[in-house]
C-alpha positions in Angstrom: 4.4 -8.3 -21.8 5.6 -11.7 -23.0 5.8 -11.9 -26.8 4.5 -15.5 -26.6 1.1 -14.1 -25.5 0.6 -11.5 -28.2 -3.1 -12.2 -28.3 -3.5 -10.3 -25.1 -2.3 -7.1 -26.9 -4.9 -7.3 -29.6 -8.1 -5.3 -29.5 -11.2 -7.2 -28.4 -13.1 -5.6 -31.2 -11.2 -7.7 -33.7 -12.8 -10.9 -32.4 -16.3 -12.2 -33.0 -16.1 -14.5 -30.0 -14.4 -14.2 -26.6 -10.6 -14.2 -26.8 -10.4 -16.9 -24.2 -12.1 -19.4 -26.6 -9.6 -18.8 -29.3 -6.6 -19.5 -27.0 -4.9 -22.8 -26.4 -5.4 -24.1 -22.9 -1.7 -23.6 -22.0 -2.0 -19.9 -22.8 -5.2 -19.2 -20.8 -4.7 -17.1 -17.6 -6.0 -19.7 -15.2 -3.7 -22.4 -16.6 -0.7 -20.1 -16.6 -1.3 -19.1 -13.0 -1.3 -22.8 -12.0 2.0 -23.2 -13.7 3.8 -20.0 -12.5 1.9 -16.9 -11.4 5.1 -14.9 -11.3 5.5 -15.3 -15.0 2.0 -13.9 -15.7 1.5 -10.3 -16.9 -0.9 -7.9 -15.4 -3.6 -8.5 -18.0 -3.5 -12.3 -17.2 -3.6 -11.8 -13.4 -6.5 -9.4 -13.6 -8.4 -11.7 -16.1 -8.1 -14.6 -13.6 -9.6 -12.4 -10.9 -12.4 -11.2 -13.1 -13.3 -14.7 -14.5 -15.9 -15.5 -17.1 -15.9 -15.9 -20.8 -14.8 -12.3 -21.5 -12.3 -12.0 -18.7 -9.5 -10.9 -21.1 -11.5 -8.2 -22.8 -12.7 -6.9 -19.5 -9.2 -7.0 -18.1 -7.9 -5.0 -21.0 -10.7 -2.5 -20.7 -10.2 -2.0 -17.0 -6.5 -1.6 -17.3 -7.0 0.8 -20.2 -9.4 2.9 -18.1 -6.6 3.3 -15.5 -3.7 3.5 -18.0 -2.3 0.2 -16.8 -1.5 1.9 -13.4 -2.0 -0.6 -10.6 -1.5 2.3 -8.1 -4.6 4.0 -9.5 -6.5 0.7 -9.5 -5.7 0.2 -5.8 -6.9 3.7 -5.0 -10.1 3.5 -7.0 -13.4 2.8 -5.2 -15.3 -0.3 -6.3 -18.0 1.9 -7.8 -15.4 3.5 -10.0 -14.2 0.1 -11.2 -17.8 -0.9 -11.9 -18.1 2.0 -14.4 -16.2 -0.1 -16.9 -18.8 -1.8 -19.1 -19.0 -5.5 -18.1 -17.5 -5.1 -14.6 -20.3 -5.7 -12.2 -20.3 -4.5 -8.5 -19.5 -8.0 -7.2 -16.5 -8.2 -9.6 -15.3 -4.8 -8.6 -15.3 -5.8 -5.0 -13.4 -9.0 -5.8 -10.8 -7.0 -7.6 -10.5 -4.6 -4.7 -10.1 -7.5 -2.3 -7.4 -9.1 -4.4 -5.3 -5.9 -4.6 -5.5 -5.5 -0.8 -4.7 -9.2 -0.2 -1.4 -8.6 -2.0 -0.5 -5.8 0.4 -1.1 -7.9 3.5 2.1 -9.8 2.7 4.1 -6.8 3.9 2.2 -6.4 7.1 3.0 -8.1 10.5 1.6 -11.6 10.9 0.6 -13.4 14.1 4.1 -13.6 15.3 5.2 -10.2 16.5 7.7 -8.5 14.1 10.8 -7.0 15.7 12.0 -3.6 14.6 15.8 -3.5 14.6 16.3 -0.6 12.1 14.5 2.1 10.2 14.4 -0.2 7.2 12.5 -2.8 9.2 9.8 -0.2 10.1 9.6 1.1 6.5 9.2 -2.4 5.1 6.0 -2.8 7.2 4.2 0.1 5.6 6.0 1.1 2.4 3.9 -0.9 0.0 0.6 0.5 1.2 1.5 4.0 2.3 3.2 4.9 -0.9 -0.2 4.3 -2.7 -2.2 6.7 -0.5 -3.5 9.9 -2.1 -3.6 11.9 1.2 -1.1 12.2 3.9 -1.6 9.7 6.7 0.1 9.8 10.1 0.6 6.5 11.8 2.4 5.1 14.8 4.1 1.7 15.1 3.7 0.8 18.8 6.5 -1.3 20.3 7.0 -3.4 23.4 10.3 -3.4 25.5 11.9 -5.8 23.0 11.0 -3.5 20.1 8.4 -6.0 18.8 5.3 -4.6 17.0 2.2 -4.3 19.2 0.1 -2.5 16.6 0.1 0.0 13.8 -2.3 2.8 14.6 -3.8 5.4 12.3 -3.6 8.8 14.1 -4.4 11.4 11.6 -5.2 12.1 7.9 -4.2 15.4 6.3 -1.2 17.7 6.1 1.3 16.8 8.9 2.1 20.1 10.6 2.7 21.3 14.1 -0.6 23.3 14.3 -2.8 20.4 13.4 -1.1 17.3 14.9 -2.1 16.9 18.6 0.6 15.3 20.6 -2.0 13.7 22.9 -3.5 11.9 19.9 -0.2 10.5 18.9 0.4 8.9 22.4 -3.2 7.9 23.1 -3.0 4.4 21.7 0.6 3.9 23.0 -0.6 4.6 26.6 -3.6 2.3 26.3 -1.4 -0.5 24.9 1.3 0.1 27.5 3.8 0.6 24.6 7.4 1.2 25.6 8.3 3.1 22.4 6.8 4.1 19.1 7.9 5.0 15.6 6.1 7.9 13.8 5.4 7.4 10.1 3.7 9.5 7.5 3.6 9.6 3.7 4.1 12.3 1.1 1.6 11.7 -1.7 3.9 13.7 -4.0 6.3 10.7 -3.9 9.2 12.9 -2.6 10.1 11.8 1.0 12.2 14.9 1.8 11.2 16.1 5.3 9.6 19.5 5.6 10.2 22.0 8.3 6.8 21.0 9.8 7.9 17.4 9.8 10.9 18.4 11.9 8.8 20.5 14.2 6.3 17.7 14.8 9.1 15.3 15.5 10.8 17.7 18.0 7.5 18.2 19.9 6.8 14.4 20.1 10.3 13.6 21.3 9.9 16.1 24.1 6.4 14.7 25.1 7.7 11.2 24.9 10.4 12.0 27.5 7.6 13.2 29.9 5.5 10.1 29.3 8.4 7.7 29.4 7.6 6.5 25.9 10.5 6.9 23.5 10.0 8.1 20.0 12.6 5.9 18.2 12.2 7.5 14.8 10.1 9.4 12.4 9.9 8.0 8.8 8.6 9.8 5.7 7.4 7.5 3.0 7.6 8.4 -0.6 7.2 6.5 -3.9 9.7 3.6 -3.7 11.8 5.4 -1.1 11.7 6.7 2.5 13.7 9.0 4.8 14.5 8.5 8.5 14.6 11.8 10.4 16.6 10.1 13.2 19.3 9.1 10.8 19.4 12.7 9.4 19.5 14.2 12.9 16.3 16.2 12.3 14.2 16.8 15.4 16.1 14.4 17.6 19.0 16.5 18.8 
């Protein structure tokens, strides 16, 4: 945190009145965000979302509850956020909405995004899927120009050849008349190293795609801050 804002590090219990009232205007979260939100620390950003006279104390308490881990905050249900004294249900919902809004920046907009490399595909989902607590299997559906038609959730749970049904993988692709798809799933452990089941699932879907005339262009495994392309590693595609 910025040393110029050391008040934010002090315990709320040492103040008889809200911290906000003791701060100069130029150091208050709302003012700093209007000047340069990228220069604000997590406490300030969360305080601005929470609002109210005790926004800093509540921001500190909320972040302390989750050890300052934004990933855990994102995963938490609003009812869990509301367990922090002073965080009401409406505030918890507002926090949840703000965290999800930030992720939408990495998702396709109205203009169709073209996928020209595994990195392009990973960039669409990395931010969100690296936060998920369970394995999620998704497909990115593409048109003939490799532009994104839709990102479809196919399955939740361990990705293995006995549980993933090939028909479910292609169901949305067929209905949307997709020309190709990219398979993506996450490893909650954070390690994106493909497992033997990942390779087996890939091989089965490649073969099914040939019969349906819908190409599987790649299978990406998303980890914490990194990803792996099975196509680039020659796993399941040869």
